[in-house]
N, C-alpha and C positions, 0 to 999 in steps of 0.2 A: 351318332357317328356313323354307324353302319348305313343308315339310310342316306346321310349327306354323301358318303363315299361312293355308294351306289348311284345316286343322281348325278354326280360329277362323272363318273365313268360312262354312264349312259349318254349324258349329253355330249361327251368328247366322241363317243363311238358313232352315235347318229350323225354329228356333223361330219366326221370322217367318211362315213358311208355315203351320205348325200353329195359331198364333194368329190369323193372317188368316182362314184356313179356318173356323176355330171361330167368330170374331166376325161373319163375313159369310155365314154358311150359308144364311140366307134369301135374300139377294141372288144368290148363285150358284145356288140352287135354282130362283128365279124365272126367271133367264136361261136355265137348262136347260129349264124348262118352255115358255119362249117359243121354243124351237128353237135355242138357241145351242149350239155345239159345247163339250164340256168345256174345251178349251183357251181358248176365247174366254171362257167364263164365269170362269175363274180367273185370266184375264191380269192384272187389277188386283192381285190378291193376290200373285201371282208377281213381278210388277214391283216391288211394295212390298218384298217379302222380299229380293230381289236388290239394290235400292237400299241397305237396311239392311245387308246382308252385305258389300258392297263398300267401304262408307264407312270401316270401321277401316283397311283396307288403303291407301285413298287419303290418309287422314289420316296414316298413319305415313310415307308416300312425301313428304308435304309437309314432315314433320319432319326426315327423315333425307336427303332428296334422291332423285332418281332413280337415280343410279348407286350401285351396292353394289360395294364392292372385295372382291376376293378375300383370303383370310385372309393369305397370304404377303405380298402386295403392301401391304396396310394395315399389317401389322407392320413391314415395312421403312420405310414413310413415317412411322409413329409413332416409329421409332427414328432418324429424322433422315436416311435415305438418299435419294439421288436417284430420283424416281420413274420416271426413264427406265431404270433398271436392271432394271425389271419384265420386259423382253423376255428378259434372259438368266436371270432366276429362272424365268420361264415355261417357257423352252425346256430348262433343266436339269431342271426337275421333271418336264417331260413325256418327256425322253428317259430319265429314271430309271424312270419307270412303264412305259414301252415295253420296257425292258431286262428285266424281270421275266419 
């Protein structure tokens, strides 16, 4: 999930950055000619690309909530078990992975 979200955000950011640089080339070149640093000249394009890249992630958080439950715990909750048994599940799975 994390890698998928990162790839989506990165793809949107790169597309926004390339499109912004293409559309605002004259503005960026003018700023550079007047003595602005490259970072300062490109700042509005980078900010716009960042905003468009982070928006899908924020929207999905609004829909699903901030807390993402681990797979074993959400499975137990959907099965109707008490969420308080999470600690025993967590400790048993941790000790099983340490035993290997």
